[in-house]
N, C-alpha and C positions, 0 to 999 in steps of 0.2 A: 534381543531386547529392544534395540532401536527400531526394528521393523514393527514391533507391537506399538511403540509410542507413536510412530509416524502414521500407523494405520488407524488410530483412534480419532474420531471426529472432534471430540472436545479439546484435544491438544491443538488442533489447527485453529479452532475458534478462539481459544485462549491466546495463542500466538498472535492472531489477528487483532484482538483487543489490546494486547500489549504493544503491538506496533502502532495501533491507532493512538494510544496514550503517548507513545514516544513521538509521534507526529505533532502532537499538541506542544510538546516540550521543544522540539526542533522544527520550526516552521520552514516551509519551502517545498512542500509536496515531495519529500524524499521517501518517507515511509508509508505514505497513504496508499500507494499502489500495492505495496507488499501486504498491507493490512487487508485490503479487499481481496487480494489473491489468496491469502491464508484462510479467510472466512469462506470464500467460494470453494476452496479445496476441502475445508471441513464440511461444507454442505454436500459436496459430491460424495465424500466418505460416509456421511450421515445418511444419505439416500440408499446406501447399501452397495454401491459400486465398488467391487473389490479390485485392488490394484497393488502392485509391489511398491516398494519404497522409491525406486528410481522413477517409476511412472508417476507417482504422486508428486515427487519433486519436480518433474517435468510439467505436470499440470499446474503446480504452484508457480513455476517460473513463467509459463505462458500467460496464465490469468493475471499475474502481477504486472507483466509488461503491458498487456492489453488494457488493463484497468488504469494503469498509470498514464498511458497515452490518452485514453478517453477522458480521464479526470483533468489532465493538463489542457485538453482542448476545451472542456466545458468551463472550468473555473480558473484556468491559468491566465497567462498574460495575453491580452488581446492584441491583434495586429494594429499597428499604428499607435499603440499606447505609449505616451511619452510622459516622463516625469518632469514636471515643471516646478522649479525651485522658486519660492517666493522671497526667501531671504538667504543670505550667505552666512556661514558660521563666523566669518570675520567681520561682519557688519556690527557696528556698535549699537547697543540698545537704545 
C-alpha cells in the first residue's frame, strides 16, 4: 500500500505544495528545501522513471539537501550582513 502511494507522482507534488505552504507559516528556510525536493521527486516519478520506495526516499533526501543548500546560498544570509538596531526596546518614546 505505501509503495503505491510513494510511487505516484501526484502524491509527491501535493507533499511539496503542502511543505511550501508550511514554509510560509514557519519562516526561516526550514521546509523550503524539502518542498523543492518533493516536487523534483514527483517530476522524476512523473517522467516514468520507476524506482522502489527506498530509492525514491533517497532521491527525495538528496534533492532536498541540495536544494536547501542552493536556496540558502541564493536567498539566505549574506556574508558580512550585520543587523543594526536603531533603537532599543528600553528607550522611552
